[in-house]
N, C-alpha and C positions, 0 to 999 in steps of 0.2 A: 682699369678704371675708366680715365683723364676723357680714355674716348670714346664711350659713350656718353659722361657726360655735354664733352663736345656735341655730338648729336645731338641732342635731348634737344643742348638750348637751340640750336640748329633749327632744328624743328618747328621749338619752338616762336624766332620767328618769323623764316617762313607764314606760321600758320596767318599772322598780324600782324606781318604786310598783307597774305591774301585778304586779310584779312576789311584793313585797309584802307581797302581802292573797290571789296564794295562797300563802301563806308558810303562812300564818297562820293558814287556813280546815283549814288538814291541818295543820296544832298543834291545833286547836282538835276535831278529826275522832279526834285520838290523844290528847288526852287525858277527855274525849269515851265513847269507850274500857276506856280505864284504867280512869275510872271501876264503868263497868257493869260489872269486873272484881269491881274490890273489893267495889260488894257483895254481887255474887255470892256473892260466899267472903263477903263477917260473914253474911250465910245459914246460908248450908255451919255456919258452928262455929255460931249457934242453933242450927240442932234441931238439931245435938251428934255432925261432920260431919264433925269439922274437927278 
């Protein structure tokens, strides 16, 4: 019985770790896109199109 509980806890922990990695990757991509938009807007303002 203890072995089954330990395996279930290990499976739950592994799933949560893998999900967190995917979430952080998505956040990184979102932050990168926002940075690109800020750079584009700064370039427009520099050219006088602000």
